[in-house]
N, C-alpha and C positions, 0 to 999 in steps of 0.2 A: 750598299746604300739603298734604302727604300724611298718611295716618293715623299713620305712625310719628312724624312731627314733632309732630303734635297730641298724641300720647300722651306724648312726651318733655317737651313744654311743660307738660302737666298735672302731671307728676311734679315739675316745677320750680315749680309754684304758679300757672301761667298756664292757666286753665281756659276752654275754648271755650264761649261763650254760645250761647243758643238760636238766635240769628240767623245763626250760622255764620261771622261775620266778626270780632266783638269777643271779648275775653278778660276774665275776672274774675281779678284778682291776689289771691291768698290769702297773708296774712302771719300768721305764728305769733306769739303773745304768750307771756309768762312766766306761766303759770297764770292767764291773764286779765288780767294787769297789764302796763303799758307806761309808760315814763317820758315826761315831757312833750316832750322833744326828739324822740323817735321819733314821737310823735303829731303834732307839728308837721310832721315830714318826710312822714308819710302824707298829711296835709292838702295839703301842697305837691304831692305826686305826683298826688293826685286832681284838683287844679285844673289841673295841667299836662298830664296824659295822659288823664284820665277826664272825668267830667261834674260834678266838684266835690262829690261826696259819697262816703261810705264806708258799709259795712254790717258787721254783726257776726254771726258764725255761732254755732250752738248749742254748738260746741266751743271757744268763746272765741277764735276767730281773727278777723281783720279782712279784709274783701274790698273791693277797689276795682274796680268793673265798668267796662265801656266802654273797655277798653284796645285800641289799634290794634296789629296785628301788627308793623308797622314800628317801633313805639316800644319793643318789648320789650328789645332790647339796651341801650338807654339807661337803661331802668328797672332792669335788672339791675345796672348799674354804680352807680346811685344807691343801691340797696338795700345793695350791698356796702360802699360808703363810709359808710353809716349803721348798719351792724351789724344790719340787719333781715333776717330769715330768711323766705323764701317756701317754700311746699310744703305737705306734709301730706295727700298723696293716695296711691293705689296700695296694693299688698299690703305694707304697712309698718305700723309702730307709728305711729298717728296722734297729732296734738297731744293731750297729756294735759289733762284737765279737773279742776279742784278748786274747792271753795267758798272762802270767805274765811278759814276756819280760826280761829285764835285772835284775829283782828280782831273776830270775832263773839262776842257774850256767851255763846253756847252752845258755842263751839269747844273740843274736848277735845284735839285734836292740831293741830300746825302743818301743815295740809294744803297750804298754799302752799309751804313748804320741802320737804316730801316730794315734791310734784308736780315742782318744779324739779330736785330730785336725781334722780328717776326719769327725767325728761325728758332730762337731760344724758347719761344712760346708754343710753336705749332709743329715743328719738325717731328715726324714719326707719329703724329696724332692719327688714330684709327678713324676711317670714314668709310662710306659705302663703296667707294672706288678710289683709285689713285687721284691725288689732288695736287696740282702744280700752281706755284705762284711765281710771277715774273715782275721785276721792278726796273723801269727805265727812268733815268734821271732827267730826261727832257723829251720833247716831242720827236726827236730823231729816232727814238724808240729802238735803240740797238739791241735791247734784250727781248724784243718781239713780244711785248707784254700781252697783246690780245690773243696769243696762241696758248695762253695759260688759263686754268680754271678761274684764277683771279689775276688780273693785270693791273699794275699801278704805274702811272706815268706822271712825272713832275710837270707842273704847270705854273706859269706866271701870267695872270689875266690882266690885260692892259685896260686902262680907263683914261681918257683924255680930258684934261682941264682946258676947255675951249678958250677961257679968258687969257691964258698964258700962251696959247698956240699962235704962232705967226705964219704958219704954212711954209716953213723953211724946206720941207721935203726930206729931211734927214731920216725920219721914221719910215717914210715911203720907200726910200732907197734901201733901208735895212731889212725890209719885209720880203722874205723869199717866196711867199705864197700869194702875193698881190692882194693882200687884205686891206690895204690902206689907200685911200684916195684923198686928194685935196679939193675941198669944196668951199668956195668963198674964203679962200686963204686960211682954212681950218682943216686939220687932219680928221678924217672920218674912218672908223674901223668897221669893216664888214665882218661881224662875228660868225657868220656862216663859213667864211674862209679862214678866219684866224685860228691858229693852232696853239696859241698861248705859249709861245717860245720866249717872250719877253724882250726880244731883240730891239723892238721899237723903243721901249722905255730906256734901254741902255744907250741908245743912240741919241736921245733927245737932250741937247745941251741946255735947253730952257727948263728941264725937269717938269714938263707939263703932262707927262704920261706916268701915272702911278701903276704899280704892279702888285697884284694880290697873289700870294703864293698858295698853291693847293696841289691836290693830286687827282688826276682823272682815274676812275676805277672802271674796269671792264670785267665782265663775268661770262663764264661758259665757254671759253676758248679751248681748243684742243688741236693736236696735230695727229698725223698717222693716216691710216687708210680712209677714215671718214673725218676729215678735218673740218673745223668750224672756227670762224673768227669771232672772238668774244664781243659782246655787246656793251657799249659804253653806257653806264648808268648814272653818271654825274661826276661833278668835281666836289671834292670834300677837303676839309681841313686835315692835314697830315697828323695832327695830334690825336685824331680819333681813329687812326688806322687799325690799331690793335682791336678795338671794340667792333669796328665794322667787319674786319676779317672774321672775327669770332662769330658775329651774327650771321655772316654768309655761310660759314661752316655748319652752324646750327640749323640753318634753313635746309642745307643739303641733307643732313642727317634726318631731319623731320619729314622730308618729302621724297627722298630718293627711293626708287624701286631697286630690287636686288641687282647688283652688278651694273648699275646705271651711272654713266659719267654725268658730271654736274651740268654740262651744257644740254644734255638730253632731258635732265630733270626740269631745267628752265623751259625748254621747248614744250614740255608736257603741261607744266603748271602755269606758265605765263610769267613774263618778266615783271608785270605790274605788282604781283604779290610780294616779290623780293624787294622791289622799290618801296613798297609800303612798310616793310619791316625796317627799312633804313631811313625812313622819312625824318626822324628826329636828329639825324646827323648832318 
């Protein structure tokens, strides 16, 4: 095997292991989900070609290590016949990550659906550097959205109708970040503290707190040796997510230097120019 072949195999999801002889096969899931038939097939492949075990990556992929080079063509055929997709490396959009969304009691948006929709459009898209997207269904942020090049977090922005509020304190008691106070028998929200979880609106028996659904978007995050927390750029309507993510990727392609991560591009060009590009959303 030469370097070019090893690089090509890596792009196809066959990653050379530390011993220089075996490969780890990386399989993409659907936002961390997979039907039982595909799981059975992966188990079969691990028994037939590996060492009878599989592992799970932090980006919700599945890996089967200890694959022999000569078995790769046969494995490719088995993957094709089972609609299993290998890959997720290189200077491309990597497998997207999402929490369980509305399956969870805290989920505000269907992060699984959003993840699969964005994945179908952007997974494998070539960019100046690797590009990661993380989606959390609520401000608990289990998917660690701000550690991705693009982070998306479900939001429910509260607004109080003072005429109906009698200062009962139910909303105050529901707020875990102490963003609500009672002033002159009326609830008052401190939006500097509010994380837009929507719990106050759910707790209000008089229905005097309306909740506007949206998504908080962050950009430029990354982990690793030189980690960077993504910068929040605003709350947007979820119906515009596909267009917004496309605009962000276009900005990256247009402005990135060679081998530059998106966060470094933003640091160099300034966040204001990206916000200007998204102002119509």
